[in-house]
ZATORKE-233806 format. One record per residue (C-alpha): x, y, z. Coordinates in steps of 0.02 Angstrom, whole numbers, padded with zeros to 5 digits, always signed. Layout:
<pts>
XYZ ...
</pts>
This chain:
<pts>
+00000+00000+00000 +00075+00167-00050 +00079+00310+00071 -00009+00466+00011 +00067+00624+00083 -00057+00765+00105 +00014+00940+00107 -00071+01106+00141 +00013+01259+00074 +00027+01403+00199 +00061+01563+00105 +00018+01747+00105 -00156+01713+00039 -00199+01624+00204 -00163+01781+00303 -00324+01878+00332 -00328+02063+00367 -00487+02116+00455 -00529+02293+00404 -00623+02426+00500 -00742+02356+00629 -00745+02182+00552 -00625+02122+00688 -00752+02164+00822 -00891+02065+00738 -00775+01916+00709 -00710+01911+00889 -00832+02010+00999 -00774+01922+01158 -00603+02006+01144 -00687+02176+01164 -00836+02149+01279 -00791+01989+01370 -00932+01879+01299 -01090+01880+01194 -01196+01827+01343 -01301+01942+01452 -01143+02016+01531 -01078+02068+01358 -01247+02143+01314 -01243+02252+01470 -01060+02294+01437 -01117+02393+01283 -01210+02513+01397 -01060+02531+01513 -00947+02579+01367 -01060+02724+01316 -01091+02778+01497 -00902+02772+01530 -00879+02902+01393 -01005+03015+01481 -00920+02982+01648 -00755+03036+01571 -00837+03204+01535 -00890+03211+01718 -00712+03171+01774 -00651+03313+01665 -00774+03429+01754 -00897+03459+01611 -01042+03339+01642 -01167+03352+01786 -01308+03237+01730 -01319+03071+01638 -01479+02979+01589 -01492+02797+01537 -01656+02739+01460 -01709+02562+01414 -01831+02589+01271 -01970+02470+01213 -01886+02333+01110 -01729+02341+01220 -01639+02481+01130 -01538+02596+01243 -01523+02786+01249 -01380+02869+01346 -01383+03059+01363 -01258+03175+01446 -01236+03363+01465 -01048+03364+01432 -00956+03459+01295 -01020+03345+01157 -00912+03236+01045 -00808+03347+00927 -00888+03370+00755 -00748+03463+00667 -00631+03379+00542 -00503+03260+00616 -00336+03304+00532 -00265+03127+00510 -00417+03058+00421 -00495+03213+00345 -00663+03153+00412 -00776+03225+00549 -00714+03176+00723 -00887+03107+00765 -00874+02984+00621 -00697+02933+00669 -00746+02899+00851 -00886+02781+00797 -00802+02693+00651 -00616+02680+00688 -00542+02567+00823 -00415+02649+00937 -00475+02824+00898 -00515+02940+01043 -00461+03088+01147 -00379+02984+01281 -00206+02948+01214 -00118+03101+01280 -00184+03229+01156 -00247+03342+01295 -00432+03297+01281 -00435+03206+01447 -00316+03198+01594 -00409+03056+01677 -00515+02929+01586 -00593+02757+01606 -00590+02725+01420 -00408+02718+01367 -00406+02607+01215 -00519+02713+01107 -00625+02564+01059 -00782+02584+01166 -00895+02686+01052 -00839+02598+00892 -00862+02426+00971 -01040+02468+01024 -01072+02531+00847 -01001+02371+00769 -01110+02260+00880 -01272+02360+00856 -01405+02324+00726 -01419+02514+00714 -01350+02662+00808 -01394+02846+00806 -01291+02983+00886 -01341+03165+00910 -01219+03296+00970 -01276+03463+01042 -01134+03584+01006 -01102+03758+00937 -01289+03796+00945 -01330+03654+00823 -01386+03472+00835 -01273+03359+00732 -01342+03186+00688 -01262+03030+00617 -01332+02854+00590 -01252+02682+00572 -01299+02500+00544 -01182+02361+00605 -01040+02487+00604 -01070+02553+00427 -01127+02732+00397 -01309+02746+00341 -01322+02935+00362 -01177+03054+00349 -01161+03184+00486 -01284+03326+00459 -01364+03467+00557 -01545+03427+00604 -01589+03571+00720 -01534+03705+00841 -01498+03690+01027 -01462+03796+01180 -01352+03670+01272 -01209+03548+01245 -01201+03359+01262 -01214+03192+01174 -01361+03074+01147 -01329+02896+01088 -01466+02769+01047 -01423+02593+00993 -01506+02425+00962 -01395+02274+01001 -01375+02158+00852 -01472+01993+00869 -01338+01911+00760 -01208+01946+00894 -01291+01910+01062 -01367+01758+01148 -01499+01869+01229 -01563+02044+01190 -01659+02075+01350 -01587+02204+01469 -01600+02177+01657 -01652+02339+01742 -01578+02289+01910 -01406+02251+01836 -01400+02421+01750 -01472+02507+01904 -01335+02434+02015 -01199+02487+01895 -01268+02665+01882 -01282+02675+02071 -01097+02629+02082 -01053+02767+01961 -01155+02894+02060 -01067+02843+02222 -00896+02858+02139 -00930+03032+02071 -00992+03138+02215 -01120+03263+02154 -01148+03182+01983 -01332+03147+01949 -01377+02986+01856 -01554+02939+01808 -01603+02768+01742 -01775+02735+01666 -01861+02578+01601 -01995+02617+01471 -02033+02437+01421 -02190+02427+01528 -02337+02545+01549 -02300+02579+01732 -02112+02601+01696 -01972+02623+01823 -01861+02772+01860 -01722+02796+01986 -01621+02956+02005 -01461+02949+02106 -01344+03083+02169 -01230+03059+02320 -01142+03212+02388 -01048+03101+02513 -00972+02997+02373 -00888+02835+02426 -00924+02866+02611 -01107+02842+02567 -01057+02692+02461 -00985+02605+02616 -01138+02648+02721 -01250+02578+02586 -01145+02418+02568 -01156+02392+02757 -01343+02426+02768 -01387+02244+02805 -01241+02222+02925 -01204+02289+03099 -01061+02414+03101 -00947+02403+03255 -00892+02587+03247 -00995+02738+03197 -00881+02832+03076 -00841+02780+02900 -00652+02806+02893 -00608+02912+02741 -00434+02938+02668 -00386+03034+02512 -00232+03107+02430 -00146+03142+02265 +00025+03152+02184 +00047+03232+02014 -00101+03184+01904 -00144+03031+02010 -00266+03032+02156 -00341+02902+02271 -00483+02896+02395 -00525+02754+02513 -00673+02732+02630 -00699+02586+02748 -00795+02528+02900 -00794+02367+03001 -00947+02262+03041 -00975+02118+03163 -00967+01986+03026 -00817+01881+02977 -00811+01916+02791 -00707+02041+02695 -00797+02144+02564 -00689+02254+02455 -00728+02342+02291 -00597+02435+02193 -00608+02555+02046 -00486+02641+01929 -00554+02794+01838 -00728+02734+01892 -00704+02566+01806 -00731+02417+01921 -00575+02308+01941 -00648+02142+02005 -00476+02059+02006 -00401+02202+02106 -00226+02259+02063 -00097+02380+02129 -00221+02496+02217 -00290+02352+02321 -00115+02287+02360 -00061+02459+02421 -00213+02473+02536 -00197+02298+02608 -00010+02316+02643 -00028+02485+02728 -00181+02433+02831 -00090+02281+02901 +00069+02379+02940 -00021+02527+03024 -00135+02417+03132 +00013+02312+03191 +00118+02467+03230 -00025+02550+03326 -00065+02389+03419 +00115+02363+03475 +00140+02546+03523 -00017+02548+03631 +00004+02376+03710 -00146+02296+03623 -00032+02175+03529 +00094+02101+03651 +00241+01984+03656 +00303+02011+03481 +00139+01946+03406 +00078+02004+03236 -00094+02006+03159 -00099+01947+02978 -00173+02043+02833 -00323+01928+02832 -00351+01958+03019 -00344+02147+02990 -00477+02136+02854 -00602+02023+02944 -00772+02108+02936 -00710+02256+02833 -00813+02342+02699 -00697+02447+02592 -00711+02550+02433 -00550+02600+02344 -00558+02724+02202 -00407+02790+02106 -00393+02914+01964 -00240+02916+01850 -00191+02975+01678 -00111+02819+01606 -00210+02676+01683 -00140+02508+01628 -00279+02381+01630 -00261+02198+01589 -00370+02179+01433 -00513+02283+01361 -00632+02224+01498 -00517+02305+01627 -00520+02173+01765 -00355+02217+01850 -00251+02376+01871 -00064+02358+01837 +00014+02530+01873 +00150+02502+02005 +00161+02685+02058 -00021+02686+02115 +00023+02554+02246 +00153+02673+02320 +00028+02818+02320 -00110+02719+02407 +00015+02643+02530 +00082+02814+02575 -00084+02904+02603 -00158+02758+02702 +00001+02744+02808 +00001+02930+02850 -00184+02967+02870 -00240+02805+02953 -00102+02818+03084 -00162+02994+03124 -00345+02939+03127 -00309+02798+03250 -00213+02916+03366 -00359+03039+03363 -00493+02904+03385 -00422+02783+03514 -00592+02702+03549 -00621+02657+03366 -00439+02599+03353 -00463+02485+03503 -00622+02409+03429 -00536+02373+03262 -00378+02300+03344 -00479+02190+03462 -00576+02120+03313 -00412+02084+03222 -00340+02000+03378 -00497+01895+03396 -00482+01843+03213 -00300+01798+03246 -00348+01688+03395 -00486+01606+03292 -00360+01570+03154 -00245+01487+03280 -00393+01388+03349 -00438+01335+03171 -00258+01275+03143 -00262+01174+03304 -00435+01104+03261 -00372+01056+03089 -00216+00972+03158 -00317+00879+03291 -00441+00815+03163 -00300+00765+03046 -00226+00658+03185 -00394+00584+03235 -00453+00545+03060 -00289+00494+02985 -00317+00624+02851 -00135+00624+02801 -00150+00442+02751 -00289+00485+02631 -00433+00410+02732 -00600+00464+02660 -00763+00496+02756 -00879+00348+02791 -01022+00434+02700 -00923+00447+02538 -00946+00319+02400 -00798+00363+02290 -00779+00337+02102 -00644+00233+02016 -00574+00371+01905 -00426+00467+01976 -00415+00610+01851 -00507+00755+01939 -00557+00832+01772 -00664+00679+01734 -00736+00656+01909 -00896+00723+01982 -00967+00714+02158 -01151+00720+02201 -01191+00795+02372 -01355+00710+02413 -01481+00752+02548 -01526+00603+02659 -01479+00419+02662 -01629+00360+02561 -01589+00470+02410 -01405+00431+02431 -01445+00245+02421 -01538+00268+02256 -01398+00378+02190 -01264+00250+02236 -01359+00111+02148 -01401+00217+01996 -01234+00307+01968 -01094+00268+01848 -00961+00218+01975 -00822+00248+01850 -00830+00437+01871 -00974+00479+01991 -00948+00488+02179 -01089+00508+02306 -01078+00598+02474 -01231+00587+02587 -01276+00738+02694 -01395+00723+02839 -01465+00825+02983 -01460+01012+03013 -01310+01094+02933 -01210+01237+03009 -01253+01412+02947 -01077+01473+02907 -01127+01655+02880 -01088+01688+03063 -00952+01557+03091 -00763+01557+03084 -00649+01421+03016 -00621+01338+03186 -00810+01302+03197 -00808+01230+03021 -00670+01105+03056 -00763+01042+03209 -00929+01022+03118 -00979+00841+03086 -01084+00888+02934 -00959+00999+02842 -00794+00920+02884 -00828+00760+02784 -00864+00873+02634 -00699+00967+02658 -00604+00801+02668 -00693+00729+02516 -00657+00881+02406 -00476+00884+02465 -00440+01068+02428 -00448+01144+02605 -00545+01300+02653 -00518+01487+02674 -00341+01551+02648 -00280+01370+02633 -00396+01328+02488 -00302+01261+02336 -00401+01230+02176 -00261+01120+02109 -00296+00992+02247 -00482+00977+02206 -00528+00793+02183 -00685+00822+02079 -00707+00958+01947 -00897+00943+01950 -00980+00966+02120 -01167+00936+02104 -01290+00982+02243 -01437+00862+02230 -01578+00905+02350 -01766+00886+02352 -01871+01016+02261 -01955+01076+02422 -01922+01200+02563 -01799+01087+02655 -01705+01054+02494 -01694+01240+02457 -01630+01270+02633 -01492+01140+02612 -01444+01212+02443 -01433+01388+02518 -01327+01327+02666 -01208+01234+02551 -01194+01380+02430 -01161+01498+02577 -01022+01380+02634 -00944+01374+02460 -00962+01562+02438 -00880+01606+02604 -00747+01471+02622 -00717+01398+02447 -00759+01545+02333 -00643+01491+02191 -00759+01341+02164 -00896+01463+02112 -00786+01585+02015 -00709+01437+01923 -00879+01361+01880 -00859+01196+01976 -01026+01200+02070 -01189+01138+01993 -01368+01115+02049 -01453+00954+01995 -01626+00973+01919 -01730+00821+01968 -01903+00813+01888 -02057+00854+01988 -02178+00740+01894 -02187+00580+01795 -02328+00580+01668 -02372+00408+01596 -02498+00315+01489 -02475+00130+01464 -02291+00100+01432 -02259+00279+01375 -02197+00407+01501 -02112+00576+01510 -02034+00675+01652 -02090+00853+01686 -01986+00983+01777 -02126+01106+01811 -02315+01118+01806 -02334+01192+01628 -02226+01049+01561 -02333+00924+01659 -02493+00996+01585 -02419+00991+01411 -02376+00805+01427 -02549+00766+01499 -02628+00848+01346 -02508+00753+01232 -02557+00585+01309 -02744+00621+01306 -02861+00510+01204 -02928+00568+01036 -03085+00634+01124 -02977+00735+01244 -03003+00619+01394 -02856+00609+01516 -02931+00471+01625 -02795+00348+01572 -02652+00471+01602 -02560+00443+01765 -02464+00582+01854 -02338+00544+01990 -02277+00690+02097 -02104+00663+02169 -02101+00736+02344 -01919+00690+02363 -01772+00606+02278 -01795+00454+02391 -01959+00415+02300 -01864+00381+02139 -01791+00214+02094 -01607+00207+02053 -01650+00187+01867 -01764+00341+01871 -01634+00445+01962 -01500+00397+01835 -01614+00428+01687 -01677+00599+01744 -01541+00677+01850 -01373+00589+01835 -01350+00528+01657 -01237+00656+01569 -01331+00621+01406 -01503+00667+01472 -01485+00766+01634 -01513+00952+01655 -01403+01049+01777 -01381+01231+01824 -01203+01296+01840 -01184+01415+01988 -01102+01575+01926 -01052+01733+02014 -01070+01874+01890 -01084+02001+02028 -00995+01970+02194 -01076+02123+02272 -01253+02060+02239 -01207+01883+02296 -01130+01950+02457 -01286+02053+02490 -01407+01908+02463 -01308+01788+02573 -01299+01920+02710 -01486+01952+02700 -01540+01770+02697 -01415+01697+02819 -01368+01844+02931 -01437+01905+03098 -01548+02050+03042 -01731+02000+03026 -01801+02157+02942 -01699+02146+02778 -01738+01959+02765 -01925+01992+02787 -01919+02129+02654 -01825+02014+02533 -01950+01873+02556 -02100+01988+02534 -02023+02064+02377 -01980+01896+02298 -02126+01789+02356 -02218+01815+02192 -02080+01722+02099 -02094+01564+02206 -02155+01405+02122 -02184+01227+02184 -02181+01276+02367 -02217+01129+02480 -02280+01175+02652 
</pts>
């Protein structure tokens, strides 16, 4: 048999050059993160960020964001208006260049902006490229200039359409259905983002309106106290342990920083950081500077005043237990990692934040000894709890033989040893666990039975976790540790599936487990390792035919499908599963565990702030916020078993 050699020429003709905005439409994720709901909302942020830049420059006092019927968006500001004169390099109107050319803008050192959130010059043009249509009107020089586009291409050249007595820019766009998985805007997501912007820009008024329903919604926000009010708002469902919000600010050259923080009686750290009003969820140099200075100043004050004795030190994590902090920096040459700006990389901003926190916090503590004592005592208590957790961990390791790899009694492990291929089902109750063990594919599916009342970890430290007979087997089984010791690389199963009954008790267990993962194993959620199983609620059958239904409309649809020709449903049987234990092992495998047929929900954390708030409300000490949350959301509850 002769060997046939196949060759593929690789020459210049294989090299593609994407012109204009074509690159954006080919690879939208590079510019807006994804084409999911988060990318859809990112379009609004890009346009609003341009208006915010005008506010930072001192020219804009009011911004409006409107969700129109059909989910188009209008953003209006009262800034200077986008330039409409001829841009020298291109010989085209500046307005056209801003919306059609990537990396074109007034933020590259040309003197248009000292401080800006949009530094790559791609925001407006990206939104244009990903919109089915876009219209921009500029109020400037006493005239209204208008220009229209479709999928990035010009459909109406810039022209004057009227006169005006003010300045500003109005942009309306319709996201392109060819580009996005969903076109429906979430009012609450946009509202939260606009509230953030209003907090970060003291005195700036932002109004958001939803016109998609007859009753509509409108919220106007303006916070003269800036980020101080932001901290108070973030702590509204928590109990602060000192009255004042500590505020620190300073500048050097063109860079400035402001920090506000307050401690509460909880055990969780909540920190949000911003650079030029752009959220940096992965932190960066400004966060590092704050954390370093905070730890150093608290230790120095504690030692000087005899609160920390005997050469002890409190760690950074101890110093931040129960803190709510907002860090906001403004700088001319912000270096973000990527267009979505998740992390700030400027090294000099770390030194600036470190310096102002070191100087001003030390002074504040000297002038407010009572507050200083409260904060230091909390840090010392956290330190003692950490030591207790270490001792508890070591004791349990000795007792359980953890180092030898002994697994919990309640764990039925799988045969596969590659974590990427393994999944573990956390199952409520022995009965359901028995069915799951019999029904599973033991090659790659492990089962861990949970029973009894689980610890609410919202108000618990690590030492309590290690001593808890419900949670410790789970920690051992997963193998990655908890808290500051957590190591994703040691995780034994890459799919962690919570499988609980579809009733009140099941919901409670799911919430307790998710609270535990959120507070002590957060990388599991951010990495997408946690899933919720979706067992069916009904089995609809007629003779040998049957179908599983996951909600009441689906049940009714199958009943109608199985009805006799005359419409009679007398021969149609409906079984309601009250719990997983009512299912046979075959049924459980078929409906909930078979990778080919099952339906699962991946737990994601798009917004850590919202997640933190909900967990605090539902699992914290304050009754009033929990009551309000339940009353507000009761209308969305389905399949409630009482």
